[in-house]
N, C-alpha and C positions, 0 to 999 in steps of 0.2 A: 503494499500500500503506500510505503515511501513516508508515512507522517506516524509520529508517535501519538498512539490515541490516549487521551488522559480522562476522557469522559464519554460515556454512552448515553445519549438521550433517546427515549423510549416515546413513540407517540402511544396513545392509550385505546381509542376504538379501534378495531381490527389488527391490534397488535398484542397488547397485553390482555384485552378482554375481547371476546368473540360477539360483538355487539351489532355490526353493520347489517345482518339479517334481520334481526328484530328491529332496527330502525326502518327497514325498507317496508318490512310487512305493516308496521304501524301507518307509516306515512301512506302508503298505496290504499290502505283502508280508509284514511280519512280523506285522501284525494278523491276517491269514490263516492264518499258521502257528500262532497261539493260539485258532483258531477264531472270530475276530472280523471280521466283513466290513464295512469302512466303504467308502464311494463317495467320489468327488472332492469331492462337495457337503458330505459331513460333515467330510474332511479341510479344506475352506475355512472352515466355520463353527466347527469345535471346536479345529482344530490350528493352523492358520496364524497366525502371528504371536503366538502364545502361549508362556509358558514351559512346559518340559515338565511341571511340577507341575500347572498350570492346565489343559493338555491331558489329562493323565493322570485328573485328576478329572473333568472332562468325561466321558471315555471311560467311567468307572466309574458315572457318573449314567445316561449314555445305555444303558449294555449290561447294568447289574445286577450288574456284577463288576470289581473291581481287576485292572490289568494284573499279569502276573508280575513278582516283585521285581526280577529282572534284566534285565527289558525295557528299560530306559532305557540301561543300560551296553551292552548288546548292539546297539540301535538306533543309538546314537551311534557306535560302532566300525564296524557297516556303512555308515552313512551317510558318515563320513569316508573310507572306503575307496572309496565310490562317487565321492565328490565329488573325490578326489585324481585319478581317472582322467577325470571326465566335467565338472566344473564350467568354466564360462566367464564371463569378466566380462560384464556388461552391453554391448551394442554400441553404441559411442562413447562411452563413459564416460571413457576417457583424454583425448579432446578436451575434455569438459566441464570435467573438472579442471584440465587446463592452461589452460582460458581464463578461470577464475574470478580476478577481481581482490581478492577479500577472502579472509581465511583460511576454512578449512574443516578439519573433522574428522570422524570416525565415531563413531557411538553405538549399539551394537547388543545384542540381547538374547540373542545366541550366546554360548557359552563361550569363554573365552580360546583353548582348543584348537582349537575350529573356526574361530574368527575368524583365528588363525594360518595354519591350512591355505588358506582361502578366499584371503588377500591373497597368499600364497606362491605358490599354484597358478594365480592369474589375473594376477600379475605387479604388484600393487598394495601389496607390503609396504612399499617404500621410501616411496611417495607418502604412506602414513599412518603412518609411523614416528614415535613420540611424540605421536600424536594421534589413538589410538584407543581407545575407552573401552567396557567390555562391563557386563552387568547384575551381574557378580561384583563390582563395586565399590560396589555400592549395596544398600541394605536391600530396596528393592522394585521389581520389574521393572514393565516395561509391562501395563497402561496407567497405572500410577502414574508421577509426573513425575519421579521420582527421577533416571533415568539422563539426561534432557536437561538438567536443573539442573546435573547432576555436570559433563557435557561443557562446558556454558557457563561454569561456574566455571573449570574447569581451564583453559580458552581465556581466561578474563580477559573474558568480554562479558557483560552483562546480557542474560537471556533475552528481554527485549522487543526486544531487537536482533539476535535469531536467527531464521533461517529454515531449519525443518527439511524434510527431504525423506524422505518414509516411503512404504510401498506398503500397509499392512494398517491395519485399524481399531484394532488395539492400539496401534501406533505413532502414528496420527492422534490418538487420544484423549490418548496420554501427552504429545505435544507441545502440543496444546491446554491440557491441565491445568498443563504449565509455563509458560504464557502466550507461546509463540512463535507466529510464524506457520507455517504447515505448508502444503506442498505434496505431493499424492498423484502418485507416479511409478506409471503405469499402462502400464509397457511390458513388464513381466516375463511370462513364458511363463505363470504361474499366473493373471494378470490377463486375458490373451488367452483363457484356457480357461475364463473364466466368473467369477473372483473379483470381486466388487462390495462397496463400502462399505455399510453398512446406512444406510438413507434418514437417520437422525438424527445420522450421522458425517459432517460435511461439511467438507472441507479448503478452505483458501483458493483452492486453484487445483488442476487436476489436468492433468497433461502425459502424452502417449502414447508419448513416445520420449526418448532423449538429446538428439536433434537439436531436438526441441522444448522440451527442458529447458533446452539452450543459449539458445535464442531468447529465452525467457521471462527467462533471467538477463539477458540483454543489454538487454531491454525496462526492467528496473528498475536498469541500470547496474552490474551486477556482473561485466562481462568486460572483458578487457585487450587481446584479440586484434582485428584487424580482421574474422576470421572469424565473430565472434560478431555483427556486425552486418549 
């Protein structure tokens, strides 16, 4: 890789927790209720990895009318209720985190409320206490570099010495704009269901599971445990 990695920055949704298909199900259900039909392909292209404001703009442009004014608040409430019952951590993520030999943190475009629920439900809250950052803390969300740069600054590591683990186009582009290394995690249910990065969005590496991510960390000397080797 050519750079010394001093910090690993994880995205949350679609990387640490397998949430994106839950988001898709709730969104498609609610869009149908307002007589807008979206396919899984439209969800992946227009909504996945984007802020709600950006996704809502895409929807209004595609369908020729804005979403109802209370749509966002109702969507968030219904999604959080669904996540509280069904959200799971990404399989194997605890082993990966336990094996890392360098500092790590979390940087997500999710709201603080959604992040808190995600970490609590999946048992990851203690692991990321004091090192979880959300888009609410910066001026511009992904694909702007602000959140990556903010996380690196708060953790005291130069962005060029950071490795970001992302799943979506917006996350990969944000990491690249920040000057970090970036790997795509392709083990989430949404990727297995067909989500692909655009041809012009090329991460430094792609891994298909947490086990593969752990082996990749081991290859560049980021593991402390024998199980990594």
